C-alpha positions as CSV (number, residue, x, y, z in Angstrom):
1,M,-28.5,-57.2,1.5
2,I,-26.8,-60.0,3.4
3,Q,-25.1,-59.6,6.8
4,T,-23.5,-62.2,9.0
5,F,-23.8,-62.0,12.8
6,N,-22.4,-64.8,15.0
7,G,-22.2,-67.1,12.0
8,A,-25.9,-66.6,11.1
9,V,-26.6,-65.2,7.7
10,I,-29.3,-62.6,7.7
11,N,-30.9,-61.4,4.5
12,A,-32.8,-58.1,4.7
13,Q,-34.3,-56.6,1.6
14,P,-34.9,-52.8,1.8
15,P,-37.1,-51.0,2.5
16,I,-37.3,-51.9,6.2
17,A,-40.9,-51.1,7.3
18,T,-40.7,-51.7,11.1
19,I,-38.1,-52.5,13.7
20,S,-39.0,-53.8,17.2
21,V,-36.4,-54.5,19.9
22,N,-36.8,-56.5,23.1
23,K,-33.5,-56.9,25.0
24,F,-31.4,-58.8,22.5
25,C,-34.1,-59.8,20.1
26,V,-34.8,-57.7,17.0
27,V,-37.9,-58.2,14.9
28,F,-38.1,-56.3,11.6
29,T,-40.3,-56.3,8.5
30,D,-38.6,-55.9,5.2
31,S,-40.0,-55.9,1.7
32,T,-40.4,-59.7,1.7
33,A,-41.4,-60.9,5.2
34,R,-41.2,-60.4,9.0
35,K,-38.0,-61.7,10.5
36,S,-36.6,-62.2,14.0
37,V,-32.9,-62.2,15.0
38,S,-31.6,-63.1,18.4
39,L,-28.3,-61.5,19.3
40,D,-25.9,-62.2,22.2
41,N,-25.4,-58.7,23.8
42,A,-26.3,-55.1,23.6
43,I,-23.4,-54.1,21.5
44,E,-24.3,-56.6,18.7
45,T,-28.0,-55.5,19.0
46,R,-27.0,-51.8,18.5
47,Q,-24.8,-52.7,15.6
48,F,-27.5,-54.7,13.9
49,I,-30.1,-52.0,14.3
50,N,-27.7,-49.4,12.9
51,W,-27.1,-51.7,9.9
52,L,-30.9,-52.0,9.3
53,L,-31.3,-48.2,9.6
54,A,-28.5,-47.6,7.1
55,M,-30.2,-49.6,4.4
């Protein structure tokens, strides 16, 4: 699935194996690779995590 946050296109392929959060940086492992996404604030971080969990 493809999502756009702050103009950045993020491609995440289910299943999501791990999710790690440090302030506004989210690192996750999907079926293809380990990926890192830096977000601007806590609200965007929460929305992105919820999107990952909904996959």
